[in-house]
C-alpha positions as CSV (number, residue, x, y, z in Angstrom):
1,M,-34.2,-44.9,-32.5
2,D,-32.4,-42.7,-35.3
3,I,-30.1,-39.5,-33.5
4,I,-29.9,-36.3,-34.0
5,Y,-26.9,-34.9,-34.4
6,Y,-26.5,-30.6,-33.6
7,F,-23.9,-29.0,-36.0
8,A,-23.1,-25.7,-35.4
9,S,-20.5,-23.2,-37.9
10,K,-21.0,-19.3,-39.2
11,Q,-21.9,-20.6,-42.7
12,N,-24.7,-22.0,-43.9
13,F,-23.9,-25.3,-45.2
14,D,-28.2,-26.4,-45.7
15,G,-28.2,-29.1,-47.8
16,K,-24.6,-29.8,-48.0
17,V,-22.2,-33.2,-47.3
18,L,-19.5,-32.7,-45.0
19,E,-16.8,-34.6,-45.8
20,P,-14.6,-35.4,-42.3
21,R,-11.5,-33.5,-42.0
22,I,-9.1,-31.9,-39.1
23,P,-10.5,-29.1,-37.7
24,Q,-9.0,-25.9,-38.6
25,H,-9.5,-24.3,-35.2
26,K,-9.1,-26.8,-32.6
27,Y,-6.6,-26.7,-29.1
28,D,-3.4,-27.7,-29.6
29,S,-4.3,-31.2,-27.6
30,E,-6.3,-32.1,-29.3
31,D,-6.5,-35.1,-32.3
32,S,-5.0,-33.8,-34.9
33,E,-5.2,-37.8,-36.8
34,T,-8.4,-38.6,-37.0
35,S,-10.3,-37.1,-39.4
36,R,-14.2,-36.3,-38.2
37,I,-17.1,-34.1,-38.0
38,C,-17.7,-32.7,-34.1
39,V,-21.0,-32.6,-33.1
40,S,-23.6,-33.5,-30.0
41,Q,-27.0,-33.9,-28.9
42,S,-27.3,-30.9,-28.1
43,V,-27.5,-27.5,-30.0
44,N,-25.5,-26.1,-26.1
45,G,-22.8,-28.4,-26.9
46,C,-22.1,-28.1,-30.0
47,L,-21.9,-24.0,-29.7
48,T,-19.4,-25.2,-26.2
49,A,-16.9,-27.4,-27.6
50,I,-16.3,-24.4,-30.8
51,G,-15.0,-22.4,-27.1
52,S,-14.7,-18.7,-28.1
53,R,-14.8,-17.8,-31.7
54,F,-17.9,-16.6,-32.2
55,D,-18.3,-13.2,-30.7
56,L,-21.7,-10.5,-29.5
57,G,-24.4,-10.6,-31.8
58,D,-22.6,-13.2,-34.2
59,K,-25.3,-14.9,-36.3
60,V,-25.0,-18.8,-36.0
61,Y,-26.5,-21.2,-38.6
62,I,-27.2,-24.4,-35.9
63,H,-28.2,-27.7,-38.6
64,Q,-28.7,-31.1,-37.9
65,C,-27.1,-34.0,-39.5
66,E,-27.5,-38.1,-38.5
67,S,-24.9,-40.6,-39.2
68,D,-24.2,-44.0,-38.0
69,N,-21.2,-43.8,-37.7
70,V,-20.4,-42.0,-35.0
71,I,-17.2,-42.3,-31.6
72,Q,-17.4,-39.9,-28.1
73,P,-13.7,-38.9,-28.3
74,T,-11.6,-40.0,-25.5
75,V,-10.2,-37.3,-23.0
76,E,-6.5,-37.9,-24.6
77,Q,-7.8,-36.3,-28.0
78,V,-10.6,-33.1,-25.8
79,K,-9.7,-32.7,-22.9
80,D,-13.5,-31.8,-21.6
81,V,-15.6,-33.9,-23.6
82,H,-17.3,-34.5,-20.9
83,F,-17.8,-31.3,-20.5
84,T,-19.8,-30.1,-24.3
85,G,-20.2,-33.7,-25.3
86,E,-18.2,-33.4,-28.2
87,E,-19.0,-36.2,-30.9
88,W,-17.7,-37.2,-33.9
89,I,-19.2,-38.8,-37.0
90,L,-16.0,-40.5,-39.1
91,E,-17.9,-41.0,-42.9
92,P,-20.2,-38.5,-44.7
93,A,-23.1,-36.9,-43.8
94,T,-25.4,-33.9,-45.1
95,M,-26.1,-30.9,-42.6
96,V,-29.9,-30.0,-42.6
97,L,-30.1,-26.3,-41.0
98,I,-32.9,-26.0,-38.6
99,Y,-32.8,-22.2,-37.3
100,K,-29.9,-19.4,-37.1
101,I,-29.7,-17.9,-34.5
102,I,-27.6,-14.4,-33.0
103,I,-25.4,-14.4,-30.0
104,L,-26.1,-12.2,-27.4
105,G,-23.1,-13.5,-24.2
106,T,-20.8,-15.0,-22.9
107,L,-19.7,-17.0,-20.1
108,N,-16.7,-18.2,-18.9
109,S,-16.7,-21.6,-16.8
110,T,-13.2,-23.2,-15.7
111,I,-13.7,-26.6,-14.9
112,N,-10.8,-28.9,-12.8
113,G,-8.8,-26.3,-15.5
114,I,-11.0,-26.4,-18.5
115,C,-11.5,-23.3,-19.6
116,N,-15.1,-23.6,-21.6
117,V,-16.8,-20.7,-23.0
118,L,-20.6,-21.1,-22.6
119,Y,-23.2,-18.8,-24.6
120,A,-26.4,-17.3,-24.0
121,F,-28.4,-17.1,-27.5
122,R,-32.2,-16.0,-28.9
123,L,-33.1,-17.7,-32.3
124,E,-33.6,-15.7,-35.6
125,Y,-35.0,-18.3,-37.9
126,D,-38.0,-17.9,-40.5
127,E,-38.2,-21.4,-42.1
128,Y,-38.3,-19.3,-45.6
129,D,-35.6,-17.0,-45.1
130,K,-32.3,-20.3,-46.1
131,E,-29.6,-17.8,-47.4
């Protein structure tokens, strides 16, 4: 069975191949040596892993991708990995836009001293509108 991974961005990467890299916007405590594409097996997981970079009303593009070269980072690499389910693709991956969402709200949650952001959103997808 192939595992589908989700990738969220303010940009539409439909049909584009993303290369693994060190994220520009990462927490100071996160790994700064492993090039990767940060994904999750759930939409909520990938949104939460991104942190507080989305504002109310933001349009966010949700993509799917597949890979056989995926690892789950350790707690030393990503402190909230058990909360977000973040995984790292270590090879180029083709993104497929599945829908757009609009951010409706946020909830900050602190677990074991680690603050995470949970998002409320609504779907905003028209299969003919792939901007």
